[in-house]
MIDOZA-964404 format. One record per residue (C-alpha): residue in one letter; x, y, z. Coordinates in steps of 0.25 Angstrom, whole numbers, always signed. Layout:
+------+-------+-------+-------+
! type !    px !    py !    pz !
+------+-------+-------+-------+
!    A !     X !     Y !     Z !
...
+------+-------+-------+-------+
***
This chain:
+------+-------+-------+-------+
! type !    px !    py !    pz !
+------+-------+-------+-------+
!    M !  -268 !  -221 !  -100 !
!    S !  -271 !  -216 !   -86 !
!    I !  -261 !  -215 !   -75 !
!    E !  -265 !  -219 !   -61 !
!    L !  -259 !  -219 !   -47 !
!    E !  -255 !  -234 !   -49 !
!    D !  -246 !  -230 !   -60 !
!    V !  -239 !  -220 !   -52 !
!    E !  -238 !  -230 !   -40 !
!    R !  -232 !  -240 !   -50 !
!    A !  -222 !  -230 !   -55 !
!    A !  -218 !  -227 !   -40 !
!    R !  -215 !  -242 !   -38 !
!    R !  -206 !  -242 !   -50 !
!    L !  -199 !  -229 !   -46 !
!    A !  -197 !  -234 !   -31 !
!    G !  -182 !  -234 !   -28 !
!    V !  -179 !  -228 !   -42 !
!    A !  -184 !  -214 !   -42 !
!    Q !  -181 !  -204 !   -32 !
!    R !  -192 !  -201 !   -22 !
!    T !  -190 !  -186 !   -24 !
!    P !  -191 !  -176 !   -12 !
!    V !  -203 !  -168 !    -8 !
!    I !  -197 !  -154 !    -4 !
!    T !  -205 !  -143 !    +4 !
!    S !  -201 !  -129 !    +6 !
!    R !  -206 !  -119 !   +16 !
!    T !  -203 !  -108 !    +7 !
!    L !  -210 !  -114 !    -5 !
!    D !  -222 !  -116 !    +4 !
!    E !  -222 !  -101 !    +8 !
!    R !  -221 !   -97 !    -6 !
!    T !  -233 !  -105 !   -11 !
!    G !  -241 !  -106 !    +2 !
!    A !  -242 !  -121 !    +0 !
!    H !  -236 !  -133 !    +6 !
!    V !  -227 !  -137 !    -6 !
!    Q !  -221 !  -151 !    -8 !
!    V !  -210 !  -151 !   -19 !
!    K !  -208 !  -165 !   -26 !
!    A !  -194 !  -163 !   -31 !
!    E !  -193 !  -172 !   -43 !
!    C !  -180 !  -165 !   -47 !
!    F !  -173 !  -175 !   -37 !
!    Q !  -179 !  -187 !   -45 !
!    R !  -169 !  -196 !   -52 !
!    G !  -165 !  -189 !   -65 !
!    G !  -169 !  -175 !   -59 !
!    A !  -184 !  -176 !   -62 !
!    F !  -197 !  -183 !   -61 !
!    K !  -195 !  -190 !   -74 !
!    F !  -188 !  -201 !   -69 !
!    R !  -200 !  -207 !   -62 !
!    G !  -208 !  -208 !   -75 !
!    A !  -196 !  -213 !   -83 !
!    F !  -192 !  -224 !   -74 !
!    N !  -206 !  -229 !   -72 !
!    K !  -208 !  -229 !   -87 !
!    I !  -195 !  -236 !   -91 !
!    S !  -196 !  -246 !   -80 !
!    S !  -209 !  -251 !   -85 !
!    L !  -204 !  -254 !   -99 !
!    D !  -202 !  -269 !  -103 !
!    E !  -189 !  -276 !  -105 !
!    D !  -188 !  -274 !  -120 !
!    A !  -190 !  -259 !  -119 !
!    L !  -180 !  -258 !  -108 !
!    R !  -170 !  -265 !  -116 !
!    R !  -172 !  -256 !  -128 !
!    G !  -171 !  -243 !  -120 !
!    V !  -180 !  -231 !  -119 !
!    L !  -181 !  -218 !  -125 !
!    A !  -186 !  -205 !  -120 !
!    Y !  -188 !  -190 !  -124 !
!    S !  -186 !  -179 !  -114 !
!    S !  -180 !  -165 !  -112 !
!    G !  -173 !  -170 !  -100 !
!    N !  -179 !  -175 !   -87 !
!    H !  -186 !  -187 !   -94 !
!    A !  -174 !  -190 !  -101 !
!    Q !  -166 !  -191 !   -89 !
!    A !  -176 !  -199 !   -82 !
!    V !  -177 !  -209 !   -93 !
!    A !  -162 !  -210 !   -94 !
!    L !  -161 !  -212 !   -79 !
!    A !  -172 !  -222 !   -79 !
!    G !  -166 !  -230 !   -90 !
!    K !  -152 !  -230 !   -84 !
!    L !  -158 !  -236 !   -71 !
!    L !  -166 !  -246 !   -79 !
!    G !  -155 !  -250 !   -88 !
!    V !  -162 !  -245 !  -100 !
!    R !  -156 !  -237 !  -112 !
!    V !  -162 !  -223 !  -114 !
!    T !  -163 !  -214 !  -126 !
!    I !  -168 !  -199 !  -123 !
!    V !  -172 !  -189 !  -133 !
!    M !  -170 !  -175 !  -128 !
!    P !  -170 !  -161 !  -134 !
!    A !  -156 !  -156 !  -137 !
!    D !  -159 !  -143 !  -129 !
!    A !  -163 !  -151 !  -116 !
!    P !  -155 !  -146 !  -104 !
!    A !  -141 !  -152 !  -105 !
!    V !  -142 !  -157 !   -90 !
!    K !  -154 !  -166 !   -94 !
!    I !  -147 !  -171 !  -107 !
!    D !  -134 !  -174 !   -99 !
!    A !  -142 !  -181 !   -88 !
!    T !  -149 !  -190 !   -98 !
!    R !  -137 !  -194 !  -104 !
!    G !  -130 !  -196 !   -91 !
!    Y !  -141 !  -206 !   -87 !
!    G !  -136 !  -214 !  -100 !
!    A !  -147 !  -211 !  -110 !
!    E !  -145 !  -208 !  -124 !
!    V !  -150 !  -194 !  -128 !
!    V !  -155 !  -190 !  -142 !
!    L !  -156 !  -175 !  -143 !
!    Y !  -166 !  -168 !  -153 !
!    D !  -170 !  -154 !  -156 !
!    K !  -183 !  -150 !  -150 !
!    H !  -185 !  -139 !  -160 !
!    K !  -185 !  -148 !  -172 !
!    E !  -189 !  -162 !  -166 !
!    V !  -200 !  -167 !  -157 !
!    R !  -195 !  -175 !  -146 !
!    E !  -206 !  -186 !  -146 !
!    E !  -203 !  -188 !  -161 !
!    V !  -188 !  -189 !  -159 !
!    A !  -190 !  -199 !  -148 !
!    E !  -200 !  -207 !  -156 !
!    R !  -190 !  -208 !  -167 !
!    V !  -178 !  -212 !  -158 !
!    A !  -187 !  -222 !  -150 !
!    R !  -192 !  -228 !  -163 !
!    E !  -178 !  -230 !  -169 !
!    R !  -172 !  -236 !  -157 !
!    E !  -185 !  -244 !  -153 !
!    L !  -185 !  -237 !  -139 !
!    P !  -197 !  -236 !  -129 !
!    V !  -200 !  -221 !  -126 !
!    V !  -201 !  -216 !  -111 !
!    P !  -210 !  -204 !  -113 !
!    P !  -207 !  -192 !  -104 !
!    F !  -222 !  -191 !   -99 !
!    D !  -233 !  -198 !  -107 !
!    H !  -232 !  -212 !  -102 !
!    A !  -239 !  -219 !   -90 !
!    H !  -227 !  -224 !   -84 !
!    V !  -220 !  -210 !   -85 !
!    I !  -232 !  -203 !   -79 !
!    A !  -234 !  -213 !   -68 !
!    G !  -219 !  -212 !   -64 !
!    Q !  -220 !  -196 !   -63 !
!    G !  -232 !  -197 !   -54 !
!    T !  -224 !  -204 !   -44 !
!    A !  -218 !  -190 !   -40 !
!    T !  -231 !  -186 !   -35 !
!    R !  -234 !  -199 !   -29 !
!    E !  -222 !  -197 !   -20 !
!    L !  -225 !  -183 !   -17 !
!    I !  -239 !  -186 !   -12 !
!    E !  -234 !  -198 !    -5 !
!    E !  -224 !  -190 !    +3 !
!    V !  -232 !  -177 !    +6 !
!    G !  -246 !  -181 !    +5 !
!    P !  -258 !  -175 !    -3 !
!    L !  -256 !  -162 !   -11 !
!    D !  -265 !  -151 !   -15 !
!    Y !  -257 !  -147 !   -27 !
!    L !  -246 !  -153 !   -35 !
!    F !  -238 !  -145 !   -45 !
!    V !  -231 !  -153 !   -57 !
!    P !  -223 !  -149 !   -69 !
!    V !  -229 !  -153 !   -82 !
!    S !  -223 !  -156 !   -95 !
!    G !  -228 !  -168 !  -102 !
!    G !  -237 !  -172 !   -90 !
!    G !  -231 !  -185 !   -85 !
!    L !  -227 !  -179 !   -72 !
!    I !  -240 !  -171 !   -69 !
!    S !  -248 !  -183 !   -74 !
!    G !  -242 !  -193 !   -65 !
!    C !  -241 !  -183 !   -53 !
!    A !  -256 !  -180 !   -55 !
!    V !  -260 !  -194 !   -56 !
!    A !  -253 !  -197 !   -43 !
!    A !  -258 !  -184 !   -36 !
!    S !  -273 !  -187 !   -40 !
!    H !  -272 !  -201 !   -32 !
!    L !  -263 !  -197 !   -21 !
!    S !  -268 !  -183 !   -18 !
!    P !  -281 !  -181 !   -25 !
!    D !  -283 !  -167 !   -21 !
!    C !  -270 !  -162 !   -27 !
!    K !  -271 !  -152 !   -38 !
!    V !  -260 !  -156 !   -48 !
!    I !  -255 !  -143 !   -55 !
!    G !  -246 !  -145 !   -68 !
!    V !  -236 !  -134 !   -71 !
!    E !  -230 !  -131 !   -85 !
!    P !  -221 !  -120 !   -91 !
!    E !  -229 !  -109 !   -98 !
!    A !  -222 !  -112 !  -111 !
!    G !  -225 !  -127 !  -111 !
!    D !  -240 !  -126 !  -106 !
!    D !  -246 !  -137 !  -115 !
!    A !  -250 !  -146 !  -103 !
!    T !  -257 !  -134 !   -96 !
!    R !  -264 !  -131 !  -109 !
!    S !  -268 !  -145 !  -111 !
!    F !  -273 !  -146 !   -97 !
!    R !  -282 !  -133 !   -98 !
!    T !  -287 !  -137 !  -112 !
!    K !  -288 !  -152 !  -110 !
!    T !  -282 !  -153 !  -124 !
!    L !  -267 !  -158 !  -126 !
!    Q !  -259 !  -145 !  -129 !
!    T !  -244 !  -145 !  -134 !
!    C !  -232 !  -135 !  -133 !
!    R !  -220 !  -138 !  -141 !
!    N !  -206 !  -135 !  -136 !
!    P !  -211 !  -124 !  -125 !
!    D !  -200 !  -114 !  -122 !
!    T !  -199 !  -116 !  -107 !
!    I !  -187 !  -119 !   -97 !
!    A !  -195 !  -130 !   -92 !
!    D !  -189 !  -140 !  -102 !
!    G !  -196 !  -152 !   -96 !
!    A !  -209 !  -146 !   -99 !
!    R !  -208 !  -144 !  -114 !
!    T !  -216 !  -156 !  -117 !
!    H !  -226 !  -152 !  -128 !
!    S !  -238 !  -158 !  -122 !
!    L !  -244 !  -168 !  -112 !
!    G !  -245 !  -182 !  -116 !
!    R !  -256 !  -192 !  -120 !
!    L !  -256 !  -198 !  -105 !
!    T !  -252 !  -185 !   -97 !
!    F !  -262 !  -176 !  -104 !
!    P !  -275 !  -183 !   -99 !
!    L !  -268 !  -186 !   -85 !
!    V !  -265 !  -171 !   -84 !
!    L !  -280 !  -168 !   -87 !
!    R !  -285 !  -178 !   -77 !
!    Y !  -276 !  -176 !   -65 !
!    V !  -269 !  -162 !   -66 !
!    H !  -277 !  -150 !   -60 !
!    N !  -270 !  -138 !   -66 !
!    M !  -259 !  -134 !   -75 !
!    V !  -251 !  -121 !   -74 !
!    T !  -239 !  -115 !   -82 !
!    V !  -227 !  -107 !   -77 !
!    S !  -218 !   -98 !   -85 !
!    D !  -203 !  -101 !   -86 !
!    A !  -200 !   -89 !   -77 !
!    E !  -209 !   -95 !   -66 !
!    L !  -203 !  -108 !   -68 !
!    V !  -189 !  -103 !   -66 !
!    R !  -193 !   -96 !   -53 !
!    A !  -199 !  -108 !   -48 !
!    M !  -186 !  -116 !   -51 !
!    F !  -177 !  -106 !   -45 !
!    Y !  -186 !  -106 !   -32 !
!    L !  -185 !  -121 !   -31 !
!    W !  -170 !  -120 !   -33 !
!    E !  -167 !  -108 !   -24 !
!    R !  -177 !  -110 !   -13 !
!    M !  -179 !  -125 !   -12 !
!    K !  -166 !  -130 !   -18 !
!    I !  -172 !  -139 !   -28 !
!    V !  -166 !  -139 !   -42 !
!    V !  -177 !  -140 !   -51 !
!    E !  -178 !  -138 !   -67 !
!    P !  -188 !  -129 !   -73 !
!    T !  -198 !  -140 !   -77 !
!    G !  -197 !  -145 !   -63 !
!    A !  -201 !  -132 !   -57 !
!    L !  -214 !  -131 !   -64 !
!    G !  -222 !  -136 !   -53 !
!    A !  -216 !  -126 !   -43 !
!    A !  -218 !  -115 !   -53 !
!    G !  -233 !  -118 !   -54 !
!    L !  -234 !  -118 !   -39 !
!    F !  -227 !  -105 !   -38 !
!    E !  -232 !   -97 !   -49 !
!    R !  -247 !  -101 !   -52 !
!    G !  -254 !   -97 !   -39 !
!    L !  -262 !  -110 !   -37 !
!    P !  -269 !  -110 !   -24 !
!    V !  -259 !  -119 !   -16 !
!    A !  -258 !  -111 !    -3 !
!    G !  -259 !  -120 !    +9 !
!    K !  -259 !  -132 !    -1 !
!    R !  -250 !  -144 !    -2 !
!    V !  -243 !  -143 !   -15 !
!    G !  -234 !  -153 !   -22 !
!    V !  -224 !  -148 !   -33 !
!    I !  -216 !  -158 !   -42 !
!    L !  -203 !  -152 !   -46 !
!    S !  -201 !  -161 !   -58 !
!    G !  -186 !  -160 !   -61 !
!    G !  -173 !  -154 !   -58 !
!    N !  -164 !  -156 !   -70 !
!    V !  -161 !  -141 !   -72 !
!    D !  -150 !  -137 !   -82 !
!    L !  -142 !  -127 !   -73 !
!    K !  -136 !  -121 !   -85 !
!    L !  -149 !  -115 !   -89 !
!    L !  -150 !  -108 !   -76 !
!    A !  -146 !   -95 !   -82 !
!    R !  -158 !   -96 !   -92 !
!    F !  -167 !   -98 !   -80 !
!    V !  -162 !   -86 !   -73 !
+------+-------+-------+-------+
***
């Protein structure tokens, strides 16, 4: 199934007046550091604290009445969980979320705070998709996938649609990559709205399955990668997102956890933006990989801000 600009436009209409139109932030210090004119799309200020709300609301609001009456189920390490829980609350839909037991406490608490039931599992002994499938089957619930669904991808693409609509054409766009829903939607939007823009995906080194998939043109996997970017621990791109990445993304790079922490702290300290490790992937790719951005117009998606501050000592 292909995703086109009209799908993103349709999602934007569903989200109008519901999702936040997140701010685009600039910084003279950031421009001096990179030599570029950088536009930061701060999805950490989205409802639920991350871009995930866009896709979750777009998907759930498209369900038929029977599905909405039964409720929905999702599986997530955190941000998608919160997004589905919040979207369900706004739409009056009962939500069940399958989450790893070691997910950041701030994300588990926030998910429950939105009224969702949380089903925990041990990620070292169970596969989340299998747990979710079992629970969904037992309860006869439709599943809201975290990334590999047309409505989810189209919803995520509205972030770049807003960015380009506000600032005009870009030369580069740096986007965090996990399962590929965000970068797929953003790359589709950029290809139509700013055709000369080079879309760069950024992953943690320990979870480089999408980068290897991009370079080999064969779907690669990475099980439970050990990275502080907990939102990027997805084991592979999806059936829909993999071909979209191959078609629309121009390059993929990886960053170490140390580089990721440096980027995160820079955004905290110099730009006063609280961003989580996964959310800082795009910025880390811009800072650390030496791509030829000098003199260019560069967009960066900061995908989320749900950092667990109790883990600050570990980051330091």
